[in-house]
C-alpha positions, 0 to 999 in steps of 0.5 A, a space after each residue: 500500500 505504501 508502495 502504490 502511494 509513493 508511485 502516484 506521487 512521483 507521476 503527479 506532474 505527468 498529466 500536466 506535461 501531457 496537457 501542455 504538449 497537447 496545447 502546444 501542438 494545438 497552438 502550432 496548428 492554429 498558427 499554421 491555419 492563420 498563416 494559410 489564411 493570410 496567404 490566401 487573403 494576399 492572393 485573393 487581393 491580387 486576383 481582385 486587383 488584376 480583375 479590376 485592371 482587366 475590366 478597366 482596360 477593356 472598358 477604356 478600349 471600348 470607349 476608344 471604339 465608340 469615339 471618333 478618330 479625331 479624339 483618339 490622341 486624347 486617350 494616349 498617356 503621352 497627350 494626357 487628354 480628358 479621356 485619359 485623365 478620367 480613366 486614370 482617376 477612375 482606376 485610382 479610385 478602384 485600386 485604392 491604396 494599391 494604386 502605384 503609377 498612372 497607366 500607360 496607353 500607347 497608340 500607334 501613329 494616330 495621324 496616319 493610320 499605320 497597319 493593320 489598316 489605313 483606318 485602324 490603330 494599334 493600342 497597348 494599355 498597361 496598368 500597374 498596382 502595388 503588391 507585396 508578392 511582386 518582384 519587379 519594381 514599378 517603372 520610375 519607382 525602384 523601391 516600389 514593387 508592383 504587378 502589371 496587366 498589359 493588353 493590346 487591341 486594334 481600334 478601327 474607324 470607318 
């Protein structure tokens, strides 16, 4: 009888140690899940910004299609006419804090109608946004890393 009481007293902290190890394993699992959630949130944010860029570029290209050839220069980032300024402002509002720099809109020589035909122009639109997962610096901002979306199309006129 004396022997069993002595043995119980020696193992009194074993249950506490098992409980602490269980809590540690549970805590590591919870931290892993939190890390995955954070990575998922970053990816979802980047995907949302990319979708916004695709939509904005397509909408801007469609706006060029509906306008006249005489107004085409105003859509270029080199000229910075009214349509381009409005486009950049809408994009800045849509991207919020992720907005990095103004988009670039390059239009081939809009005075001559260079190929693909005499009545059409090639257009390239590039949109940038800040991202923690980006590895390339933004043009003109070497310390800011950003992703970009580029699309091109042909704007034809009759």
